[in-house]
N, C-alpha and C positions, 0 to 999 in steps of 0.2 A: 363921806368917811374924812378919813387924816388920811391923807397918803404917804404921809408915813407909818403908819398902821397897818397900810394894803401892800405896802411896797416888803413888811418884816414877815407879815405873812407871805404874800408872793416865794420869798427871798428863803421862811424857813422852810416854807414849803415843796423847792425847788430840792430843797439837801438831803428833806429828808427821805424825798423822789432815791437823790441818788444814793444818799448812805442805805440804800435798799438792797447795792447786791445784791441785783435777779429773784426777792421773792418778791412774793407776792402784794403789795397793799393788803390791809386791813383795816372798815369804821377807822378813817377818815376824818369823816363828816362826828361821830361825836370824838374821839379822838381831837379836833382841834378846837371844840367848845368847851371839854372838860380846862384841856391846858389853858382858852379865852378867858372863861365863864368868871372863875375864883379869882383871880387876879383883881377882876373889872370891880364885880361882886366884891373885891376889899377897899380898891382905890374909892369906893362909889357910896359905900356903908362911911371911908371917915368922911368923907365932904359931906357929907350924910349930919354927921359926929351920932353917927350912929342908929337915929332913928328911919326905921322902918319906911314912914307913910314918904318921907323926900323923896329915900331913895326912893324908893317904888316910882315916885312921882320921876325923877330925875330918867330912870330908867325906862319907864313908860309904857311901865309894868303892873301889874295889882301886886295888889300886898299880900294876900294870901302867896301868890307866885313864890313872886321876892323871897318868901319865908320859908318856903321852899326849897328854893334853889341855896339858900346859904346853911338851912340842916342839911345840904344831898353834901354839902361842900366844908361842912364842920364847922362851919365862922358862927354859932348864937352860943 
């Protein structure tokens, strides 16, 4: 995995915890996945020229799973 991507996630999460200012964190996993998944899907779909079969192969997921994720993120 790209060191830049790792570093970006690490910096962002550190900032998130710093900015909580005493508040308890909640649902961090879902928050991160939702924030990262949509732009990833947008870029991959663009690279696949809108072809869901190609995009699913690029992502290493089933086409039906991709379609569900695209629907969840209002990308269809």
